[in-house]
KETORZA-832787 format. One line per 4 residues: for each residue x, y, z of N, C-alpha, C. Coordinates in nm, 3 decimals. Atoms other than C-alpha are relative to their C-alpha. Layout:
<zatis>
X/Y/Z/X/Y/Z/X/Y/Z | ...;
</zatis>
This chain:
<zatis>
0.104/-0.043/0.096/-5.291/-6.824/4.950/0.040/-0.041/-0.141 | -0.025/0.033/0.141/-5.326/-6.902/4.582/0.012/0.126/-0.083 | -0.010/-0.113/0.092/-5.221/-6.667/4.305/0.008/-0.051/-0.144 | -0.022/0.027/0.142/-5.250/-6.668/3.929/0.144/0.037/-0.031;
-0.140/-0.026/0.031/-4.899/-6.688/3.789/0.033/-0.059/-0.136 | -0.056/0.060/0.120/-4.704/-6.754/3.472/0.119/-0.083/0.046 | -0.100/0.091/-0.057/-4.490/-7.059/3.552/0.067/-0.084/-0.109 | -0.052/0.110/0.082/-4.262/-7.319/3.401/-0.010/-0.128/0.084;
0.007/0.130/-0.068/-4.315/-7.687/3.489/0.109/-0.094/-0.052 | -0.117/0.071/0.053/-4.007/-7.799/3.292/0.088/0.104/-0.066 | -0.089/-0.091/0.071/-3.700/-7.634/3.142/-0.021/-0.012/-0.150 | 0.015/0.006/0.145/-3.713/-7.543/2.776/-0.025/0.136/-0.061;
0.023/-0.123/0.076/-3.820/-7.285/2.520/-0.116/0.081/0.059 | 0.103/-0.091/-0.051/-4.069/-7.001/2.567/-0.137/-0.067/0.010 | 0.131/0.066/-0.007/-4.360/-7.240/2.505/-0.020/-0.077/0.131 | 0.016/0.060/-0.133/-4.290/-7.384/2.853/-0.072/0.094/0.097;
0.066/-0.097/-0.088/-4.438/-7.065/3.003/-0.151/-0.021/-0.006 | 0.143/0.032/-0.003/-4.792/-7.142/3.116/-0.067/0.073/0.117 | 0.077/-0.060/-0.110/-5.060/-6.971/3.322/-0.051/-0.110/0.091 | 0.040/0.102/-0.097/-5.141/-7.158/3.641/-0.036/0.068/0.131;
0.021/-0.049/-0.136/-5.261/-7.116/3.999/0.101/-0.068/0.091 | -0.108/0.051/-0.086/-4.982/-7.154/4.256/-0.028/0.040/0.144 | 0.012/-0.033/-0.142/-4.999/-7.174/4.635/0.129/0.064/0.048 | -0.118/-0.069/-0.055/-4.763/-6.921/4.791/0.029/-0.051/0.141;
-0.031/0.039/-0.139/-4.577/-7.003/5.114/-0.069/0.096/0.098 | 0.057/-0.086/-0.103/-4.707/-6.860/5.441/0.086/0.126/0.014 | -0.072/-0.127/-0.013/-4.614/-6.494/5.493/0.085/-0.001/0.126 | -0.089/-0.005/-0.115/-4.310/-6.464/5.719/-0.019/0.127/0.082;
0.026/-0.114/-0.089/-4.305/-6.223/6.012/0.070/0.128/-0.047 | -0.070/-0.118/0.053/-4.059/-5.989/5.831/-0.024/0.016/-0.150 | 0.031/-0.006/0.142/-4.229/-6.014/5.493/-0.130/0.075/-0.026 | 0.126/-0.060/0.040/-4.502/-5.835/5.301/-0.052/-0.073/-0.124;
0.064/0.053/0.120/-4.751/-5.960/5.043/-0.032/0.119/-0.091 | 0.014/-0.112/0.093/-4.752/-5.739/4.733/-0.094/-0.040/-0.113 | 0.080/0.015/0.121/-5.023/-5.706/4.470/0.083/0.054/-0.116 | -0.092/-0.035/0.108/-4.814/-5.701/4.152/-0.071/0.086/-0.104;
0.055/-0.087/0.105/-4.890/-5.405/3.925/0.085/-0.008/-0.127 | -0.090/0.015/0.116/-4.586/-5.454/3.701/0.124/-0.075/0.044 | -0.128/0.066/-0.022/-4.272/-5.663/3.670/0.081/0.020/-0.128 | -0.076/-0.018/0.124/-3.993/-5.675/3.415/0.079/-0.126/-0.032;
-0.071/0.117/0.049/-3.790/-5.922/3.212/0.149/0.030/-0.002 | -0.146/-0.010/-0.001/-3.418/-5.974/3.264/0.057/-0.129/-0.057 | -0.057/0.121/0.057/-3.179/-6.222/3.099/-0.001/-0.121/0.093 | 0.004/0.113/-0.094/-3.173/-6.432/3.419/-0.131/-0.079/-0.016;
0.130/0.066/0.010/-3.542/-6.510/3.353/0.004/-0.111/-0.105 | 0.003/0.102/0.105/-3.499/-6.686/3.022/0.119/-0.096/0.009 | -0.111/0.093/-0.022/-3.159/-6.830/3.114/-0.042/-0.110/0.098 | 0.049/0.099/-0.096/-3.324/-6.998/3.410/-0.105/-0.090/-0.066;
0.103/0.079/0.070/-3.620/-7.106/3.194/0.062/-0.106/-0.092 | -0.068/0.093/0.091/-3.378/-7.268/2.946/0.073/-0.111/0.076 | -0.068/0.102/-0.080/-3.214/-7.461/3.233/0.146/0.027/0.025 | -0.142/-0.031/-0.015/-2.875/-7.285/3.227/0.043/0.013/0.146;
-0.035/-0.027/-0.140/-2.892/-7.208/3.600/-0.050/-0.109/0.094 | 0.065/0.104/-0.081/-3.042/-7.537/3.718/0.090/-0.057/0.110 | -0.089/0.050/-0.106/-2.730/-7.641/3.911/0.015/0.103/0.112 | -0.012/-0.107/-0.100/-2.701/-7.304/4.083/-0.129/0.012/0.082;
0.131/-0.014/-0.066/-3.074/-7.302/4.165/-0.082/-0.127/-0.025 | 0.068/0.128/0.023/-3.194/-7.663/4.192/-0.139/-0.003/0.064 | 0.133/-0.018/-0.059/-3.559/-7.578/4.253/-0.097/-0.106/-0.049 | 0.113/0.082/0.043/-3.875/-7.785/4.242/-0.087/0.081/-0.095;
0.103/-0.064/0.083/-4.133/-7.710/3.975/-0.133/-0.002/0.077 | -0.011/-0.106/0.100/-4.351/-7.518/3.922/0.085/0.116/0.051 | -0.080/-0.118/-0.033/-4.121/-7.214/3.913/-0.068/0.122/-0.059 | 0.045/-0.131/0.048/-4.259/-6.861/3.893/0.125/0.083/-0.023;
-0.116/-0.082/0.032/-3.992/-6.658/3.714/-0.028/0.147/0.035 | 0.017/-0.144/-0.020/-3.936/-6.282/3.751/0.051/0.045/0.136 | -0.055/-0.050/-0.127/-3.736/-6.091/4.013/0.008/0.152/0.002 | 0.022/-0.144/-0.013/-3.857/-5.732/3.979/-0.146/0.017/0.034;
0.143/-0.024/-0.026/-4.178/-5.599/4.126/-0.024/0.146/0.034 | 0.055/-0.127/-0.048/-4.369/-5.275/4.157/-0.147/-0.028/0.028 | 0.140/0.029/-0.035/-4.702/-5.286/4.335/-0.039/0.061/0.132 | 0.059/-0.054/-0.122/-4.903/-5.230/4.648/0.001/-0.106/0.109;
0.001/0.094/-0.113/-4.865/-5.390/4.990/-0.144/-0.029/0.040 | 0.137/0.038/-0.040/-5.180/-5.588/5.077/-0.005/-0.075/0.133 | -0.006/0.065/-0.132/-5.063/-5.772/5.391/0.143/0.010/0.051 | -0.133/-0.009/-0.059/-4.771/-5.747/5.635/0.017/-0.107/0.107;
-0.032/0.096/-0.105/-4.598/-5.999/5.861/-0.006/0.065/0.138 | 0.023/-0.048/-0.137/-4.630/-5.969/6.240/0.109/0.093/0.052 | -0.109/-0.085/-0.051/-4.291/-5.797/6.288/0.040/0.112/-0.097 | -0.028/-0.110/0.094/-4.306/-5.551/5.996/-0.050/0.129/0.062;
0.037/-0.126/-0.065/-4.302/-5.199/6.140/0.006/0.120/-0.093 | -0.025/-0.118/0.083/-4.178/-4.965/5.867/-0.100/0.014/-0.115 | 0.086/0.002/0.120/-4.430/-5.062/5.599/-0.142/-0.035/0.039 | 0.140/0.028/-0.034/-4.808/-5.076/5.593/-0.083/-0.030/-0.126;
0.092/0.033/0.110/-5.097/-5.199/5.380/-0.039/0.128/-0.074 | 0.037/-0.115/0.083/-5.169/-4.964/5.091/0.120/0.076/-0.055 | -0.119/-0.070/0.051/-4.811/-4.842/5.041/0.040/-0.053/-0.138 | -0.048/0.037/0.132/-4.679/-4.840/4.685/0.151/-0.016/0.006;
-0.143/0.034/-0.015/-4.338/-5.007/4.667/0.056/-0.057/-0.130 | -0.063/0.083/0.102/-4.086/-5.159/4.432/0.119/-0.071/0.064 | -0.102/0.083/-0.066/-3.821/-5.422/4.499/0.061/-0.099/-0.096 | -0.062/0.120/0.058/-3.577/-5.685/4.383/-0.008/-0.104/0.110;
0.012/0.100/-0.107/-3.697/-5.978/4.596/0.116/-0.099/-0.003 | -0.096/0.109/0.000/-3.475/-6.266/4.699/-0.031/-0.093/-0.117 | 0.018/0.091/0.113/-3.421/-6.518/4.420/-0.052/-0.134/0.049 | 0.061/0.128/-0.038/-3.666/-6.798/4.501/-0.085/-0.048/-0.116;
0.084/0.052/0.110/-3.894/-7.015/4.290/-0.139/0.066/-0.002 | 0.125/-0.075/-0.002/-4.183/-6.787/4.388/0.029/0.143/-0.047 | -0.039/-0.129/0.056/-4.098/-6.498/4.155/-0.118/0.095/-0.017 | 0.093/-0.113/0.009/-4.295/-6.197/4.036/-0.091/-0.001/-0.122;
0.096/0.010/0.111/-4.473/-6.312/3.718/-0.131/-0.055/0.057 | 0.117/0.048/-0.073/-4.784/-6.338/3.933/-0.085/0.118/0.045 | 0.085/-0.107/-0.053/-5.078/-6.142/4.070/0.045/0.045/0.138 | -0.049/-0.032/-0.135/-4.924/-6.158/4.419/0.137/-0.062/0.019;
-0.133/0.053/-0.030/-4.568/-6.203/4.543/0.040/0.042/0.141 | -0.045/-0.025/-0.137/-4.391/-6.212/4.881/0.139/0.062/-0.005 | -0.131/-0.068/-0.002/-4.100/-5.974/4.957/0.043/0.023/0.145 | -0.056/-0.033/-0.132/-3.873/-5.943/5.262/-0.002/0.151/0.019;
0.024/-0.145/-0.019/-3.937/-5.603/5.421/0.126/0.084/-0.017 | -0.123/-0.081/0.012/-3.568/-5.495/5.418/0.041/0.022/-0.146 | -0.033/-0.017/0.142/-3.563/-5.520/5.037/-0.092/0.101/-0.069 | 0.097/-0.092/0.060/-3.848/-5.272/4.981/0.054/0.141/-0.012;
-0.023/-0.145/0.013/-3.817/-4.916/4.853/-0.134/0.063/-0.036 | 0.124/-0.071/0.033/-4.094/-4.657/4.823/-0.001/0.038/-0.147 | 0.010/-0.041/0.140/-4.215/-4.606/4.468/-0.019/0.151/-0.006 | 0.019/-0.145/0.011/-4.169/-4.239/4.376/-0.138/0.032/-0.060;
0.135/-0.036/0.048/-4.505/-4.069/4.319/0.001/0.039/-0.147 | -0.008/-0.051/0.137/-4.384/-3.922/3.991/0.027/-0.111/-0.103 | -0.042/0.111/0.085/-4.300/-4.267/3.851/-0.112/-0.103/-0.008 | 0.105/0.101/0.017/-4.545/-4.520/3.705/0.047/-0.135/0.053;
-0.036/0.135/-0.043/-4.558/-4.881/3.822/0.091/-0.067/-0.103 | -0.082/0.060/0.106/-4.412/-4.982/3.486/0.143/0.052/0.005 | -0.134/-0.060/-0.008/-4.121/-4.738/3.516/0.075/-0.049/0.124 | -0.063/0.048/-0.124/-4.056/-4.853/3.875/0.041/-0.147/-0.014;
-0.029/0.144/0.013/-4.070/-5.225/3.785/0.122/-0.025/-0.087 | -0.117/0.015/0.088/-3.799/-5.169/3.523/0.131/0.010/0.077 | -0.123/-0.041/-0.066/-3.548/-5.056/3.785/0.074/-0.106/0.081 | -0.077/0.062/-0.109/-3.463/-5.299/4.066/0.118/-0.087/-0.043;
-0.111/0.089/0.033/-3.256/-5.579/3.911/0.105/0.072/-0.083 | -0.095/-0.068/0.089/-3.098/-5.371/3.635/0.066/0.118/0.070 | -0.053/-0.117/-0.069/-3.057/-5.057/3.846/0.098/-0.037/0.110 | -0.092/0.044/-0.107/-2.901/-5.241/4.141/0.126/-0.064/-0.058;
-0.118/0.057/0.066/-2.671/-5.433/3.905/0.095/0.112/-0.042 | -0.082/-0.116/0.040/-2.551/-5.099/3.765/0.065/0.065/0.122 | -0.048/-0.066/-0.122/-2.516/-4.946/4.113/0.116/-0.079/0.061 | -0.103/0.082/-0.066/-2.318/-5.238/4.257/0.124/-0.017/-0.088;
-0.114/0.010/0.091/-2.100/-5.275/3.947/0.086/0.126/0.002 | -0.073/-0.127/0.003/-2.007/-4.907/3.946/0.063/0.036/0.134 | -0.040/-0.056/-0.129/-1.982/-4.829/4.316/0.045/-0.103/0.103 | -0.035/0.099/-0.102/-1.983/-5.133/4.548/0.129/-0.072/-0.039;
-0.116/0.076/0.048/-1.730/-5.325/4.336/0.097/0.087/-0.080 | -0.083/-0.081/0.089/-1.603/-5.069/4.083/0.062/0.121/0.066 | -0.057/-0.112/-0.079/-1.537/-4.797/4.346/0.014/0.128/-0.083 | -0.005/-0.119/0.087/-1.613/-4.527/4.088/-0.018/0.127/0.082;
0.012/-0.129/-0.069/-1.559/-4.171/4.211/0.001/0.114/-0.102 | 0.004/-0.118/0.087/-1.603/-3.822/4.068/0.136/0.025/-0.062 | -0.124/-0.032/0.070/-1.343/-3.724/3.810/0.060/-0.117/-0.075 | -0.053/0.117/0.071/-1.278/-4.079/3.688/-0.075/-0.021/-0.132;
0.060/0.033/0.129/-1.353/-4.216/3.342/-0.048/-0.144/0.004 | 0.056/0.135/0.003/-1.583/-4.516/3.301/-0.046/-0.032/-0.142 | 0.050/0.051/0.127/-1.651/-4.723/2.989/-0.110/-0.101/0.033 | 0.116/0.087/-0.024/-1.997/-4.883/2.998/-0.037/-0.065/-0.133;
0.034/0.069/0.125/-2.054/-5.148/2.733/-0.151/-0.018/-0.012 | 0.144/0.019/0.031/-2.397/-5.177/2.566/-0.087/0.096/0.080 | 0.070/-0.103/-0.076/-2.528/-4.849/2.701/-0.150/0.003/-0.018 | 0.145/-0.005/0.025/-2.874/-4.892/2.546/-0.073/-0.120/0.059;
0.062/0.118/-0.059/-2.935/-5.223/2.724/-0.062/0.031/0.135 | 0.072/-0.019/-0.125/-3.136/-5.273/3.041/0.087/0.052/0.113 | -0.091/-0.044/-0.107/-2.837/-5.233/3.276/0.071/0.128/-0.041 | -0.077/-0.115/0.048/-2.651/-4.981/3.060/-0.068/0.134/0.021;
0.070/-0.129/-0.013/-2.920/-4.713/3.070/0.008/0.056/0.142 | -0.012/-0.047/-0.138/-2.908/-4.698/3.450/0.145/0.030/0.034 | -0.142/-0.022/-0.029/-2.528/-4.728/3.463/0.046/0.136/-0.050 | -0.038/-0.131/0.055/-2.486/-4.422/3.238/-0.048/0.111/0.093;
0.058/-0.107/-0.082/-2.718/-4.210/3.453/0.064/0.004/0.139 | -0.059/0.004/-0.135/-2.573/-4.326/3.787/0.146/0.048/-0.003 | -0.141/-0.041/0.011/-2.212/-4.277/3.670/0.011/0.150/-0.021 | -0.002/-0.144/0.028/-2.285/-3.929/3.533/-0.034/0.078/0.125;
0.044/-0.064/-0.123/-2.462/-3.837/3.852/0.108/0.003/0.107 | -0.109/0.009/-0.098/-2.155/-3.943/4.052/0.119/0.087/-0.041 | -0.107/-0.091/0.042/-1.939/-3.697/3.854/0.108/-0.063/-0.086 | -0.098/0.067/0.086/-1.764/-3.944/3.625/-0.014/0.048/-0.144;
0.007/-0.015/0.146/-1.679/-3.899/3.256/-0.046/-0.134/-0.055 | 0.065/0.125/0.041/-1.899/-4.156/3.083/0.017/-0.024/-0.150 | -0.012/0.045/0.138/-1.809/-4.339/2.762/-0.082/-0.128/-0.014 | 0.079/0.122/0.018/-2.041/-4.604/2.620/0.002/-0.044/-0.145;
0.010/0.054/0.135/-2.088/-4.828/2.317/-0.146/-0.030/-0.031 | 0.139/0.024/0.042/-2.411/-4.852/2.118/-0.009/0.017/-0.150 | 0.021/-0.024/0.144/-2.544/-4.868/1.764/-0.049/0.143/-0.019 | 0.018/-0.144/0.023/-2.589/-4.528/1.603/-0.141/0.048/0.030;
0.140/-0.044/-0.021/-2.968/-4.522/1.635/-0.028/0.038/0.146 | 0.021/-0.030/-0.142/-2.931/-4.500/2.015/0.091/0.111/0.054 | -0.097/-0.099/-0.049/-2.660/-4.232/2.032/-0.065/0.122/0.064 | 0.064/-0.123/-0.052/-2.891/-3.934/2.084/-0.060/-0.026/0.139;
0.060/0.035/-0.130/-3.078/-4.107/2.368/0.107/-0.010/0.108 | -0.102/0.023/-0.103/-2.759/-4.207/2.549/0.072/0.129/0.038 | -0.058/-0.132/-0.035/-2.615/-3.856/2.525/-0.096/0.079/0.089 | 0.102/-0.067/-0.083/-2.941/-3.725/2.669/0.004/-0.055/0.143;
-0.007/0.062/-0.133/-2.899/-3.971/2.960/0.129/0.035/0.074 | -0.122/-0.045/-0.068/-2.549/-3.834/3.030/0.130/-0.052/-0.056 | -0.126/0.050/0.058/-2.298/-4.016/2.810/0.077/0.116/-0.063 | -0.085/-0.104/0.057/-2.006/-3.786/2.721/0.049/-0.040/-0.139;
-0.050/0.051/0.129/-1.891/-4.008/2.432/-0.070/-0.132/-0.028 | 0.065/0.126/0.039/-2.080/-4.280/2.244/0.072/-0.055/-0.123 | -0.075/0.065/0.108/-1.887/-4.522/2.023/-0.091/-0.100/-0.071 | 0.078/0.094/0.081/-2.065/-4.703/1.740/0.083/-0.127/-0.020;
-0.080/0.123/0.005/-1.943/-5.060/1.783/-0.004/-0.068/-0.138 | 0.005/0.055/0.136/-2.047/-5.142/1.424/0.116/0.052/-0.086 | -0.100/-0.064/0.088/-1.790/-4.901/1.278/0.134/0.024/0.067 | -0.122/-0.038/-0.073/-1.529/-4.842/1.551/0.036/-0.104/0.104;
-0.051/0.089/-0.104/-1.316/-5.072/1.764/0.038/0.088/0.119 | -0.024/-0.087/-0.117/-1.331/-4.907/2.107/0.143/-0.014/0.051 | -0.134/0.022/-0.058/-0.996/-5.063/2.204/0.110/0.072/-0.078 | -0.099/-0.074/0.079/-0.820/-4.867/1.928/-0.009/0.152/0.022;
0.019/-0.146/-0.014/-0.959/-4.524/2.024/0.000/0.046/0.146 | 0.004/-0.038/-0.141/-0.964/-4.534/2.406/0.126/-0.045/0.072 | -0.112/0.040/-0.087/-0.691/-4.545/2.670/-0.019/0.067/0.135 | -0.001/-0.061/-0.133/-0.637/-4.467/3.036/-0.137/0.008/0.066;
0.133/0.006/-0.063/-0.990/-4.565/3.140/0.016/-0.055/0.142 | -0.012/0.044/-0.140/-1.034/-4.604/3.517/-0.082/-0.126/0.029 | 0.090/0.111/-0.028/-1.326/-4.847/3.515/-0.071/-0.043/-0.128 | 0.083/0.055/0.107/-1.480/-5.076/3.254/-0.112/-0.080/0.066;
0.116/0.076/-0.047/-1.832/-5.201/3.327/-0.044/-0.089/-0.116 | 0.016/0.095/0.111/-1.862/-5.513/3.114/-0.132/-0.076/0.011 | 0.128/0.071/0.004/-2.210/-5.639/3.023/-0.003/-0.101/-0.115 | -0.002/0.079/0.122/-2.097/-5.837/2.718/0.080/-0.130/0.010;
-0.086/0.118/-0.007/-1.814/-6.078/2.800/0.072/-0.025/-0.132 | -0.063/0.040/0.125/-1.621/-6.262/2.530/0.111/0.094/-0.045 | -0.107/-0.085/0.056/-1.399/-6.058/2.297/-0.007/0.143/0.051 | 0.016/-0.137/-0.052/-1.544/-5.730/2.424/0.072/0.011/0.134;
-0.067/0.000/-0.130/-1.423/-5.818/2.771/0.152/-0.006/-0.016 | -0.144/0.015/0.021/-1.080/-5.931/2.651/0.062/0.129/-0.050 | -0.053/-0.124/0.056/-1.028/-5.614/2.447/-0.008/0.117/0.098 | 0.014/-0.108/-0.097/-1.137/-5.400/2.741/0.125/0.019/0.084;
-0.123/-0.013/-0.080/-0.811/-5.474/2.921/0.101/0.093/-0.067 | -0.093/-0.086/0.074/-0.628/-5.281/2.647/-0.021/0.149/0.033 | 0.030/-0.143/-0.018/-0.799/-4.952/2.741/0.014/0.045/0.145 | -0.006/-0.035/-0.142/-0.756/-4.966/3.119/0.134/0.061/0.039;
-0.124/-0.056/-0.057/-0.502/-4.758/3.311/0.063/-0.107/0.090 | -0.069/0.097/-0.087/-0.249/-4.934/3.537/-0.080/-0.033/0.125 | 0.083/0.022/-0.119/-0.480/-4.888/3.833/-0.146/-0.023/-0.037 | 0.136/0.016/0.049/-0.783/-4.970/3.623/-0.072/-0.119/0.061;
0.084/0.109/-0.052/-1.072/-5.192/3.729/-0.095/-0.045/-0.111 | 0.101/0.054/0.091/-1.291/-5.420/3.521/-0.100/-0.080/0.083 | 0.106/0.071/-0.069/-1.623/-5.530/3.666/-0.093/-0.058/-0.106 | 0.083/0.067/0.099/-1.817/-5.786/3.464/-0.125/-0.057/0.066;
0.121/0.066/-0.050/-2.175/-5.906/3.507/-0.026/-0.127/-0.082 | 0.012/0.125/0.076/-2.113/-6.195/3.269/0.115/-0.094/0.041 | -0.100/0.100/-0.036/-1.819/-6.438/3.251/0.119/0.060/0.076 | -0.118/-0.039/-0.078/-1.518/-6.425/3.482/0.117/0.027/-0.095;
-0.114/-0.029/0.088/-1.213/-6.261/3.319/0.110/-0.106/0.011 | -0.111/0.096/0.002/-0.920/-6.484/3.218/0.110/0.045/0.095 | -0.096/-0.033/-0.107/-0.658/-6.502/3.491/0.122/0.077/-0.050 | -0.122/-0.069/0.048/-0.363/-6.393/3.275/-0.027/0.148/-0.029;
0.035/-0.141/0.025/-0.550/-6.070/3.192/-0.017/0.077/0.131 | 0.028/-0.069/-0.126/-0.648/-5.989/3.550/0.127/0.051/0.067 | -0.127/-0.040/-0.063/-0.281/-5.962/3.649/0.051/0.135/-0.049 | -0.049/-0.125/0.058/-0.237/-5.652/3.432/-0.069/0.123/0.057;
0.078/-0.114/-0.053/-0.488/-5.434/3.622/-0.019/-0.015/0.151 | 0.017/0.001/-0.146/-0.582/-5.348/3.981/-0.110/-0.097/0.043 | 0.115/0.084/-0.036/-0.920/-5.526/3.991/-0.064/-0.054/-0.127 | 0.077/0.057/0.110/-1.093/-5.764/3.753/-0.084/-0.113/0.057;
0.084/0.104/-0.060/-1.392/-5.962/3.872/-0.137/-0.003/-0.066 | 0.138/0.016/0.044/-1.732/-6.096/3.778/-0.090/0.002/0.123 | 0.084/-0.017/-0.120/-2.013/-6.002/4.016/-0.138/-0.061/-0.021 | 0.137/0.051/-0.002/-2.353/-6.143/4.107/-0.080/0.094/0.091;
0.079/-0.100/-0.071/-2.624/-5.904/4.221/-0.045/-0.046/0.139 | 0.059/0.022/-0.133/-2.719/-5.882/4.590/-0.120/0.093/0.016 | 0.115/-0.089/-0.022/-3.074/-5.753/4.648/0.028/0.094/0.118 | -0.034/-0.099/-0.102/-3.055/-5.433/4.857/-0.102/0.113/0.000;
0.105/-0.102/-0.008/-3.344/-5.214/4.968/0.053/0.141/0.018 | -0.056/-0.135/-0.024/-3.125/-4.924/5.087/0.054/0.061/-0.129 | -0.053/-0.049/0.127/-2.944/-4.894/4.755/-0.114/0.033/-0.097 | 0.114/-0.026/0.088/-3.276/-4.918/4.570/-0.070/0.130/0.039;
0.060/-0.126/-0.045/-3.412/-4.635/4.785/0.084/0.120/-0.046 | -0.086/-0.108/0.053/-3.110/-4.423/4.682/-0.035/0.028/-0.146 | 0.038/-0.019/0.141/-3.203/-4.484/4.318/-0.138/0.063/-0.009 | 0.135/-0.057/-0.002/-3.568/-4.406/4.399/0.005/0.151/0.026;
-0.013/-0.143/-0.032/-3.462/-4.072/4.549/0.054/0.078/-0.121 | -0.051/-0.064/0.122/-3.263/-3.990/4.233/-0.111/0.012/-0.105 | 0.112/-0.006/0.095/-3.575/-4.071/4.029/-0.095/0.113/0.038 | 0.086/-0.108/-0.048/-3.781/-3.835/4.246/0.059/0.136/-0.039;
-0.068/-0.125/0.036/-3.521/-3.564/4.177/0.013/0.020/-0.150 | -0.008/-0.010/0.146/-3.542/-3.633/3.803/0.138/-0.028/-0.055 | -0.138/0.026/0.042/-3.180/-3.750/3.787/0.019/-0.139/-0.061 | -0.003/0.134/0.060/-3.253/-4.112/3.690/-0.140/-0.031/-0.051;
0.131/0.041/0.052/-3.532/-4.239/3.467/0.013/-0.134/-0.070 | 0.004/0.127/0.073/-3.637/-4.567/3.313/-0.024/0.026/-0.147 | 0.028/-0.001/0.143/-3.626/-4.619/2.939/-0.062/-0.136/-0.031 | 0.073/0.124/0.026/-3.888/-4.878/2.848/-0.014/-0.020/-0.150;
0.006/0.028/0.143/-3.850/-5.036/2.507/-0.129/-0.064/-0.043 | 0.118/0.076/0.037/-4.155/-5.259/2.515/-0.077/-0.038/0.125 | 0.086/0.044/-0.110/-4.451/-5.334/2.741/-0.092/-0.111/-0.051 | 0.090/0.111/0.032/-4.639/-5.665/2.732/-0.092/-0.024/0.120;
0.085/0.035/-0.113/-4.933/-5.786/2.942/0.056/-0.121/0.075 | -0.046/0.113/-0.081/-4.861/-6.029/3.227/-0.094/-0.118/-0.022 | 0.078/0.116/0.040/-5.023/-6.318/3.043/0.096/-0.102/-0.060 | -0.083/0.105/0.059/-4.895/-6.645/2.901/0.063/0.047/-0.132;
-0.052/-0.043/0.131/-4.862/-6.501/2.549/0.088/0.124/0.014 | -0.080/-0.120/-0.022/-4.729/-6.167/2.677/0.139/-0.032/0.050 | -0.130/0.037/-0.056/-4.451/-6.328/2.878/0.084/-0.074/-0.104 | -0.075/0.070/0.106/-4.355/-6.558/2.591/0.061/0.099/-0.098;
-0.051/-0.100/0.095/-4.323/-6.260/2.355/0.113/0.081/0.063 | -0.102/-0.079/-0.070/-4.123/-6.067/2.615/0.132/-0.078/0.010 | -0.121/0.083/-0.008/-3.879/-6.357/2.662/0.070/-0.009/-0.135 | -0.059/0.013/0.134/-3.830/-6.397/2.288/0.073/0.129/-0.039;
-0.067/-0.128/0.029/-3.747/-6.025/2.255/0.127/0.014/0.082 | -0.117/-0.014/-0.087/-3.510/-6.028/2.553/0.116/-0.086/-0.050 | -0.105/0.093/0.043/-3.320/-6.326/2.414/0.072/0.044/-0.127 | -0.069/-0.052/0.119/-3.236/-6.133/2.094/0.117/0.090/0.038;
-0.102/-0.095/-0.048/-3.016/-5.898/2.305/-0.008/0.134/-0.074 | 0.010/-0.126/0.074/-3.142/-5.612/2.086/-0.114/0.089/0.048 | 0.104/-0.088/-0.055/-3.412/-5.466/2.306/0.066/0.130/0.045 | -0.051/-0.131/-0.047/-3.364/-5.094/2.372/-0.063/0.025/0.136;
0.054/-0.022/-0.133/-3.398/-5.023/2.741/-0.060/-0.127/0.058 | 0.056/0.112/-0.074/-3.618/-5.246/2.954/-0.128/-0.053/-0.064 | 0.124/0.065/0.041/-3.894/-5.493/2.873/-0.083/-0.019/0.126 | 0.083/-0.001/-0.119/-4.182/-5.456/3.116/-0.128/-0.081/-0.023;
0.128/0.072/0.000/-4.484/-5.675/3.198/-0.096/0.074/0.091 | 0.096/-0.076/-0.079/-4.789/-5.485/3.315/-0.118/-0.087/0.037 | 0.107/0.085/-0.053/-5.066/-5.638/3.526/-0.119/0.086/0.037 | 0.114/-0.090/-0.022/-5.381/-5.434/3.484/-0.114/-0.074/0.069;
</zatis>
């Protein structure tokens, strides 16, 4: 079937984003077709648009960007049993060139989670990529447990807001970095200590941290090794740590998100219980101009919370 979508037909700046009609592949037997009510913007979107990931993902054009979706199932493959037409879902689909900046998108059924009734499509669409990145960084790779101390860099960012809430919920002591204007919000989300990175060098005031969740890389990552305990772990979602630094701690690695419907359902259940919520900094329409504006904001790295695209 054909769908309206915002695509790129070449790598480049935000002006490469164009509205077009794209033919979707045939629905697989373990897949569902979703009417997209909302999606969100993540750094992978504009990094891919700029061409930074072209070797990792050597796709044909046109490419529909976007790998978050909240919407309604409108068709199911022949072997889908758990899900049915009319269900409201959200998901982080597999990373293909048929993304979610579209009226319709295809998702493998094992990656779906039920959208909580108390949560809007926009709030749900903000979660999957950022929420799963936080979950896997903290727990799958970081092995965070109750009673430990975690330092989460850039707590007001898309991943940081979920990481703070998930870590607090797991019984950890949560320290984060953010500019002063976001301190009250982050304490409300569960941060025990918020450090203003404009005025304070975190590496001079912290020590004996069990886990650092690094969303920044560069000097922030290098300095993070100074605050870790001997059995400390550093999990990065950006560049790989330098080898000479990794030898001083128990674990130091850079991770790449794996889509996971079961983990997303765990986050959905926490949202239903009121223990995790989305913080949306900006909402744009799912149009050519809306997506361009959203990409430009995301690339500044100064968006508070998530940037969402709504498809009314």
